[in-house]
N, C-alpha and C positions, 0 to 999 in steps of 0.2 A: 828087152822093150822099147813101144816105139817109141818117136818123136815127140805122139803125141801123149801119150802117158807118162812120159818123165816132164812135162811140161806143167799137167794137172798135177806131182807131185809133191814141185817145188813150188806153185800156189800154195799147198796147204800148208806147207810146211811153217812159211811167211807169215803166215792167217795165223797158227799157233802163236811163234815168237812173238808177233804184237801185240796181242790178249794179254798174253803173259806181264810182257812190258809195260801195259797200264796197268795188273796189277799189283804191282809193287810200290813201293810210297815212295814216298820223294826225300833225298839225301837231308837229312837233318843237318844246319845251318852251327858252323863253326861259333857265331856269338848271338846274341838277345838282344834284346832293344831295351835299355836300364827301366826302373818306375823310375819318377819322381822321388826326391830327395826333401823328405819335409823340411821348414824350415825351424832352425834352432834357436830357441828365445836367448840361450846366455847369447847370444852372436848381436841383440838386441841392446838398443843403449840407453840406461835407465837406470833410477834406483836400488830395483833388484836385480844387476847385473854389478856392479861396481870395477868387476875385472877391466869391461867395456865403455869406463866412464868417458876415458879420455884417449879413447879409437878416436883416429878423424884420418878425413878419406888425403885431405889437402896436407901440405906441410906448414910446417911452425910462420917460415918463412912466410907463405901465405898469408895463412889463418891472423897472424902476430896474437899468439897468447896473453894477452892484461892479468898480473899477477891483481887479489884482491887489495881495491883500495888504490890504486895508481892513479885514475881516473878522476876521484876526487880532491875536495882540500886536502890542504898538503900543510904540515905543521900547524899556524891560528888559522891560514887562511878561510876565508870562501868564494861565492856562487861571482862571478864578476858579472854586468847589465847594463845592459847600455840602452838608453828613451832620448828621447827629442822631442821640442815642445814647441809653443808659439804662447806668447803673451802679449794683452795690451791693458792700456788703462789708464788715468791719471795720473799729471805729475804734476803737483802740485809746487811753484818755488815760495822758497821764504822769505821775507823781506828781509832790510839789512844792509841789500848793495841794490845796485845798479836794475839789474835784470827781477831782482826779486819785487821792487818795487815797485817796474810800470808794468811787467808781463802777465798775463790770466795763465792758468792755468790750461799746460797745455797734454795732449793726447802722444803717450810712448807704446811701440810697439818693440818686439824684438823674436829671436829664436835662436835655436838652438838645440845641443846636441849635451847631455852626460852621461859621468860613467862612473857607476855605482862599483864598489870596493865593498862584499858583502862581510861580517862577520860567520863562522860554519851555525850558528843558529837562522843564517838570510834576516834581524830584523836591526838589523844598524850598518849605518854605512859611511865609509867616509866619498866624497865629493866630490870629481874635479869638472866646470860647467864652461862649458870654451860656445861661446854663442857673438850674435851681432844687434844693435839694438836702433832705433832712431826714435827720437821725442822732439816736436816741433810746438814754440807755441808762438800767439799772436800778442800784439799790444793790449795795453787795457789802455793807455797815452801816449798819444803821438806828440804831443809837445817838445820840445829842442830840451834834453834831460841831458845831454852829455859835450864835452864838448877836444873835438878832435887836433892835433897838433902839426899844421907841416904836411899837409894832403894833399896828394895827384891831383892834378887838374882832369877832371874826368874828361873834359873836353883833346887830351891832345891821342885820348884811342878815337878822335874821328878825321877823317884824315881830310875830308871838306870845310872841318871848323878851323882846324889849324892853318887848310890854305887862306882859309879868310882872315887871316890874324897874320896873313907875309911869307907864311911857313918857317914862324917863329913859334918854340911848344910855349905854349898858354905856362905863369909860373902857379908853385905851388904855393898851397891856399894854408897862408899863416894859420887862422885858425875859423875853427870850422863846428859849429855849433848847430843839432843837429837831437833827431826825436829815432821811435826804433819802431817799426813796423812788426817784424818778427825773428824769431831767432829758431834756426835748426840749429840741432845734435845726430850726427853718425859714427859709430864707434864699435869696434871692437873689444870684445867683454875677455875678459879669465876670469874665475875666482874658485873657489875650493871652499868644500864648508861642509857635513854631517848630518845625514838620515836616521831617524828614529823611530819607528814603527807603535804607534800606538793603541792599537790591534791587530792586531795577526802578522803573519810577516808577508816577505818579499817571495814565498815560492808556496804559500796556502793555494788556491784554488776558489778562494772567498771577496769579496769584499770587502777594504783594506785598507788602516785609516796611520797617514806617518803626518811628521813634523818636521821643523829642515832652516837648518842654519846656513848663512854664507854670508863670505868676506873677497874680499878683492878687486878690480881696478880696472879704468874702462881707456884704449887711447882713440881718437879719432879726428873727424875733420865737423866746422861747427862753422855758420854763414850767420850774419844778423844784417838783412834790412832793410836801411836806416832812409828815416823821411825826405831826405835833402842827399841822398850821394849813392852809386851803385854800390852793390852789394860786397858784404867785404868779410871775405876767408882767411882760417886762422888753424893752426890744432887746439886740441885741447889736452886734457886729463880728470881723469874721475876716480876716487875713490868710495867704495860702498859695502854697505854691511845692508842685509836681507835676512827677513822672518820667512816661513811660509808655510802652507801645509793643507795636506791634499788626500782627496778618494781616491782610493783605485777598484777598479771595476777592471777583473774581467773578461777577456772580449777573442777566444778563440785561442788561437797561441799569444799570443796579445794581452796587453795591461792599460785600456783608458784610464785614462788618471784624467782627473778637475782639480784647482782648482786656487786657492789666495794669496798672491807674496805683498813684502811691502817691506820697500826698498828707503833707506836713506842716502842719499847720497851728496856729493862733496865733490865740483869741476872748479876749472882753472883754467882761463884764459889772458892772454893779452888780446884779444881781435877788439882792444875801448883805447889800447895802447897801458902804455902801461903807468901813468901818469891818471887813472880808471880803475877806480874797481869792479872788473870782470869777471868774478867770483859767482856762481850763483849753488846753495843750495836747495836743493829738494826732495819733497818727501815723496812717494808716489808707489801708488797701489794698483796694482794689478791683476789681474784673472788672468789662467793660465789655463790648457789645453794639451793632454801629449799622448804619446804613446810606449812603451818598455816591452823590451824582446825578448 
């Protein structure tokens, strides 16, 4: 066999083997792509699957589970509420002493906050009230109505006057007859009271009507402006008894309040010296605006 014939024989055999290889199927893979597994209804939390109700993705340390009733009223307790207020109105001095006989009705303005401790029904509450107030009176009689004894001479507060007097202080004034121009009281207030809802309760989202009372005390500073002497200052104390009524109007997450308050107040002070009756009894008619959270 010549070399050319041998070459043609090898080429023909190679072509036959290649065609047969392409005609065979590809070998089967030892694995297959899995089909999606349908969701199991029994793994969904809900009433229909009680086994899964207590299942959580996070631990109890993170979720902090709470037993039923843990965060509500305990024993006889109810909710606690907070409210702020502003009050203003007229103070009427009652006659029978120097201030009461010589002062015009004054003007009172006060503000503060209240903590309300409700019963479980939220229709009654004990109340703690903390606030500040100011009352100012002008005189209706500027004649001499009081005598003050052994008063320091106000010229001693003026270096020029003392120098003109040869550097010697002026002697005390043994007796000074004076009148009253104005009288002012500023105080911190504390009281305890009771709130009762006559219509509705503190938790319903409707207009409510409530009434209440409280009693307490005041402690502060008072100032008198005499007609012929510089002003005098002293501390004072008061006791008071009050009653009020309010309308509550829900507004968003808060409750607006509008009402009227009546106060009887007895104040004692030695600003007119012990020999004079410097106490004052007054009746206050106030209008209240507030907001409860």
